[in-house]
One Martini backbone bead per residue (centre of mass of N, CA, C, O) as a GRO file, in nm:
protein
   94
    1MET     BB    1   2.020   2.068   0.238
    2SER     BB    2   1.742   1.887   0.308
    3GLU     BB    3   1.548   1.801   0.581
    4THR     BB    4   1.367   1.555   0.702
    5LYS     BB    5   1.047   1.561   0.846
    6ILE     BB    6   0.917   1.434   1.127
    7ILE     BB    7   0.580   1.385   1.211
    8ALA     BB    8   0.573   1.070   1.283
    9THR     BB    9   0.532   0.760   1.482
   10VAL     BB   10   0.447   0.450   1.443
   11LYS     BB   11   0.348   0.166   1.536
   12GLU     BB   12   0.432  -0.147   1.487
   13TYR     BB   13   0.143  -0.257   1.400
   14GLU     BB   14   0.105  -0.027   1.186
   15LYS     BB   15   0.357  -0.084   1.015
   16ASP     BB   16   0.286  -0.378   0.945
   17LYS     BB   17   0.017  -0.332   0.796
   18ILE     BB   18   0.126  -0.148   0.566
   19TYR     BB   19   0.331  -0.340   0.467
   20ARG     BB   20   0.140  -0.570   0.384
   21LEU     BB   21  -0.033  -0.408   0.190
   22ASN     BB   22   0.205  -0.334  -0.004
   23ARG     BB   23   0.292  -0.623  -0.072
   24ARG     BB   24   0.027  -0.716  -0.187
   25LEU     BB   25   0.015  -0.510  -0.413
   26ASP     BB   26   0.271  -0.587  -0.553
   27GLY     BB   27   0.190  -0.882  -0.604
   28LEU     BB   28  -0.061  -0.823  -0.784
   29TYR     BB   29   0.101  -0.676  -1.006
   30GLU     BB   30   0.287  -0.909  -1.072
   31LEU     BB   31   0.068  -1.112  -1.156
   32LEU     BB   32  -0.044  -0.949  -1.390
   33GLU     BB   33   0.225  -0.937  -1.546
   34THR     BB   34   0.266  -1.243  -1.567
   35MET     BB   35   0.002  -1.306  -1.723
   36ASP     BB   36   0.088  -1.125  -1.971
   37ASN     BB   37   0.408  -1.278  -1.986
   38THR     BB   38   0.304  -1.575  -2.043
   39LYS     BB   39   0.274  -1.936  -2.134
   40ILE     BB   40   0.065  -1.988  -1.941
   41ALA     BB   41  -0.225  -2.177  -1.902
   42PHE     BB   42  -0.524  -2.063  -1.818
   43LYS     BB   43  -0.843  -2.153  -1.774
   44THR     BB   44  -0.939  -1.842  -1.646
   45PRO     BB   45  -0.800  -1.550  -1.711
   46GLU     BB   46  -1.028  -1.340  -1.682
   47LYS     BB   47  -1.116  -1.405  -1.402
   48LEU     BB   48  -0.843  -1.374  -1.262
   49GLN     BB   49  -0.801  -1.079  -1.342
   50GLU     BB   50  -1.056  -0.974  -1.209
   51ASP     BB   51  -0.989  -1.062  -0.919
   52VAL     BB   52  -0.722  -0.902  -0.895
   53LYS     BB   53  -0.843  -0.621  -0.953
   54LYS     BB   54  -1.032  -0.627  -0.706
   55ASP     BB   55  -0.805  -0.659  -0.501
   56ILE     BB   56  -0.661  -0.393  -0.564
   57VAL     BB   57  -0.891  -0.208  -0.481
   58ASP     BB   58  -0.912  -0.316  -0.195
   59CYS     BB   59  -0.623  -0.251  -0.110
   60LYS     BB   60  -0.631   0.054  -0.160
   61SER     BB   61  -0.861   0.103   0.041
   62ARG     BB   62  -0.705  -0.001   0.293
   63ILE     BB   63  -0.473   0.210   0.272
   64GLN     BB   64  -0.658   0.462   0.300
   65LYS     BB   65  -0.772   0.380   0.573
   66TRP     BB   66  -0.512   0.389   0.718
   67TRP     BB   67  -0.447   0.689   0.663
   68ASP     BB   68  -0.707   0.797   0.797
   69ILE     BB   69  -0.639   0.691   1.085
   70ILE     BB   70  -0.357   0.813   1.111
   71GLY     BB   71  -0.431   1.107   1.057
   72GLU     BB   72  -0.606   1.128   1.309
   73LYS     BB   73  -0.428   1.025   1.539
   74TYR     BB   74  -0.166   1.227   1.431
   75ASN     BB   75  -0.252   1.496   1.302
   76LEU     BB   76  -0.268   1.517   0.998
   77PRO     BB   77  -0.263   1.704   0.735
   78PRO     BB   78  -0.469   1.772   0.512
   79LYS     BB   79  -0.386   1.741   0.173
   80GLU     BB   80  -0.139   1.569   0.220
   81THR     BB   81   0.176   1.413   0.160
   82PHE     BB   82   0.282   1.089   0.265
   83SER     BB   83   0.530   0.880   0.430
   84VAL     BB   84   0.643   0.544   0.518
   85SER     BB   85   0.855   0.363   0.713
   86PHE     BB   86   0.915   0.020   0.730
   87GLU     BB   87   1.143   0.037   0.948
   88SER     BB   88   1.057   0.300   1.157
   89GLY     BB   89   0.760   0.448   1.119
   90GLU     BB   90   0.814   0.709   0.971
   91ILE     BB   91   0.661   1.015   0.905
   92THR     BB   92   0.663   1.192   0.599
   93LYS     BB   93   0.691   1.433   0.376
   94SER     BB   94   0.660   1.425   0.016
   0.00000   0.00000   0.00000
């Protein structure tokens, strides 16, 4: 059984920021899925979908920026994949 090695632990405000960004991204994906699978008639569905997709791109960019900042601050090795616990703030290698 392999033990997960904790690489770093982010501060509470850093954990909260990435948590909110991930929740937003999840919500945007849910909205797109709902729009595709609903009988609700939107006045301008194409425009709304376009705006949601732009927001998804922006949110992903902000998540990447968070990781860039955290990687530099906590000296995370580049080109490696990490995950962060939204409960503890612990960063582990994925």
